[in-house]
Backbone as numpy.savetxt, mean C-alpha at the origin, in Angstrom:
# Nx Ny Nz CAx CAy CAz Cx Cy Cz
-4.20 -16.26 11.35 -5.22 -16.55 10.28 -4.83 -16.44 9.16
-5.32 -16.90 8.22 -5.09 -17.44 6.97 -5.74 -16.67 5.62
-5.34 -15.95 4.65 -5.83 -15.07 3.86 -6.93 -15.92 3.37
-8.53 -15.14 2.95 -9.41 -15.34 2.19 -8.94 -15.60 0.87
-8.22 -14.43 0.32 -7.81 -14.05 -1.42 -7.23 -14.78 -1.35
-6.43 -15.84 -2.57 -5.26 -16.22 -2.24 -5.29 -16.37 -4.33
-3.73 -16.34 -4.39 -3.62 -16.93 -6.11 -2.43 -17.92 -5.79
-2.34 -19.26 -6.37 -1.89 -19.89 -6.08 -1.28 -20.60 -4.68
-2.49 -19.94 -3.68 -2.25 -20.66 -2.64 -1.75 -19.07 -1.78
-1.12 -18.28 -2.27 -0.18 -16.78 -1.60 -0.86 -16.24 -1.09
-1.40 -15.50 -0.70 -2.14 -14.23 0.09 -1.68 -13.06 -1.26
-2.80 -12.33 -1.74 -2.87 -11.58 -3.09 -2.90 -10.32 -1.51
-3.51 -9.95 -0.77 -3.14 -8.42 -0.38 -1.32 -8.28 0.14
-1.02 -9.02 0.65 -0.14 -9.63 1.22 0.95 -8.76 -0.73
0.92 -9.55 -1.25 1.74 -9.14 -2.55 1.78 -7.98 -2.96
0.46 -7.29 -2.83 0.67 -6.42 -3.22 0.78 -4.76 -2.91
1.11 -5.10 -1.51 1.20 -4.09 -0.79 2.20 -3.34 -0.79
3.20 -4.35 -0.98 5.09 -3.92 -0.96 5.01 -2.57 -2.11
4.12 -2.99 -3.85 4.26 -1.50 -4.09 3.72 -0.34 -4.22
2.97 -0.31 -3.23 2.59 1.63 -2.39 3.50 1.67 -1.50
3.69 0.81 -0.97 4.73 1.67 0.19 6.01 1.87 -0.67
6.48 1.07 -1.63 7.82 1.76 -2.12 7.90 2.22 -2.86
6.38 2.56 -3.53 6.59 3.57 -4.51 6.99 4.90 -3.97
5.76 4.78 -2.87 5.46 6.36 -1.96 6.78 6.42 -1.44
7.71 5.61 -0.77 8.70 5.91 0.20 9.92 6.77 -1.29
9.22 6.41 -2.12 10.98 6.68 -3.54 10.10 7.95 -4.61
8.26 8.54 -3.51 8.35 9.72 -3.62 9.13 10.89 -3.34
9.05 10.05 -1.44 10.23 11.08 -0.70 10.82 10.99 -1.15
11.80 10.76 -1.66 13.44 9.71 -2.18 14.02 11.22 -2.99
12.44 11.30 -3.97 12.88 12.59 -5.36 12.18 13.78 -4.76
11.70 14.45 -3.63 11.76 15.05 -3.05 12.61 15.54 -2.33
13.21 15.10 -1.90 14.36 15.43 -1.20 15.63 15.62 -2.23
15.32 14.18 -3.03 15.82 15.09 -4.49 16.35 16.34 -5.44
15.36 16.72 -4.84 15.25 18.54 -5.56 15.05 19.03 -4.29
14.67 18.65 -3.70 15.32 20.08 -2.60 16.59 20.43 -2.20
17.41 18.97 -2.81 19.21 19.51 -2.97 19.50 19.96 -4.32
19.27 19.58 -4.85 19.34 19.67 -5.97 18.72 21.00 -7.71
17.44 20.48 -6.61 16.97 21.82 -7.65 16.10 21.19 -8.62
16.49 20.34 -9.13 15.93 19.77 -10.55 14.59 19.28 -10.52
13.66 20.62 -11.33 12.00 20.75 -11.33 12.12 18.69 -11.79
12.19 18.25 -12.12 12.03 17.00 -13.34 11.61 16.29 -11.79
12.74 16.63 -11.18 12.17 15.82 -9.96 10.50 15.48 -9.04
10.12 16.30 -9.24 8.96 16.57 -7.82 8.14 16.01 -9.27
7.83 15.50 -10.63 7.14 15.57 -11.75 6.84 14.04 -11.26
8.67 13.43 -11.46 8.68 12.33 -11.02 7.79 11.67 -9.54
8.50 12.54 -8.64 7.04 12.44 -7.43 6.02 12.65 -7.31
5.85 13.43 -8.27 4.24 13.69 -8.38 3.49 11.71 -8.40
4.03 11.20 -10.17 3.70 9.96 -10.52 4.25 8.63 -10.05
4.75 9.55 -8.48 5.13 7.52 -7.48 4.18 7.78 -6.80
3.63 9.35 -6.92 2.65 8.96 -5.52 1.84 8.84 -6.45
1.03 9.14 -7.99 -0.38 8.27 -8.04 -0.14 6.80 -8.32
0.58 6.42 -8.69 0.81 5.09 -8.88 1.38 4.50 -8.12
2.16 5.06 -6.35 1.77 3.89 -5.06 -0.48 4.28 -5.26
-1.02 4.77 -5.18 -2.17 5.02 -4.75 -3.24 4.74 -4.91
-2.36 4.17 -6.66 -3.40 3.44 -7.18 -3.60 1.87 -7.08
-1.88 1.67 -6.20 -1.37 0.25 -6.55 -2.10 0.19 -4.82
-2.76 1.26 -4.02 -2.76 1.36 -2.57 -5.00 1.14 -2.97
-5.00 1.70 -3.99 -6.61 0.98 -3.98 -6.60 -0.72 -4.55
-6.39 -1.30 -5.48 -5.91 -2.12 -5.97 -5.60 -3.49 -4.79
-4.74 -3.24 -3.68 -4.51 -3.87 -2.59 -6.20 -3.63 -1.96
-6.22 -2.61 -1.63 -7.78 -2.71 -0.54 -8.86 -3.17 -0.46
-9.13 -3.53 -1.76 -10.68 -4.72 -1.45 -9.56 -5.94 -1.09
-8.72 -6.59 -1.70 -8.34 -8.42 -0.46 -7.58 -7.67 0.26
-7.49 -7.13 0.60 -7.58 -6.42 2.63 -8.77 -6.62 3.02
-9.81 -6.09 2.67 -11.44 -6.32 2.55 -11.42 -7.49 3.45
-11.31 -7.94 2.35 -12.07 -9.68 2.39 -11.49 -10.07 3.21
-9.96 -9.94 3.72 -9.18 -10.45 5.04 -9.67 -9.83 6.27
-10.08 -9.17 6.13 -10.89 -8.97 7.13 -11.82 -8.81 7.81
-12.56 -9.22 6.85 -14.32 -9.60 6.52 -14.04 -10.96 7.35
-13.49 -11.92 7.65 -13.27 -13.12 7.33 -12.47 -13.08 9.20
-12.40 -12.50 9.83 -11.79 -12.11 10.75 -12.94 -11.72 11.70
-12.58 -12.61 13.08 -13.61 -13.12 15.05 -14.12 -11.58 14.57
-15.47 -11.79 15.01 -16.13 -10.24 15.65 -15.24 -9.86 17.44
-15.50 -8.89 17.60 -14.69 -8.74 18.86 -13.64 -9.04 19.08
-12.65 -9.06 17.80 -11.27 -9.34 18.87 -10.37 -8.38 18.41
-9.43 -9.02 19.13 -8.22 -7.63 19.08 -7.66 -7.03 17.76
-7.78 -8.10 16.63 -7.33 -8.63 15.77 -8.30 -7.72 14.31
-9.88 -7.82 15.01 -10.28 -7.22 14.07 -10.28 -5.17 13.61
-9.70 -4.59 15.52 -10.10 -3.51 15.55 -8.60 -3.49 14.74
-6.95 -4.36 14.73 -6.33 -3.30 14.42 -6.55 -3.37 12.94
-6.71 -4.35 12.23 -7.49 -4.93 11.65 -7.90 -3.00 10.57
-9.29 -3.37 11.40 -10.16 -1.76 11.58 -9.07 -1.05 11.24
-8.68 -0.71 12.04 -7.08 0.79 11.92 -6.27 1.46 11.26
-6.42 -0.21 10.39 -4.83 -0.50 9.30 -5.65 0.05 8.67
-7.22 -0.58 7.86 -8.17 -0.01 7.08 -8.10 1.31 6.71
């Protein structure tokens, strides 16, 4: 399936999703650092990483919806896309 939402020929949703993944994973790392060393600054950094990750996911979601709506009905891909969303 080819993406419907593109920027300069590249799918937008696939370009945006690494940011929320990376930010949320980094938040976990900062939480672990806080648990090990107890530096309260790490909780603040983790909070803002989570916040930015959620904002990034909200920005990527409409482009994923556009791609999902283009998938033919009653297909396995449509079901998996719905679960993913």
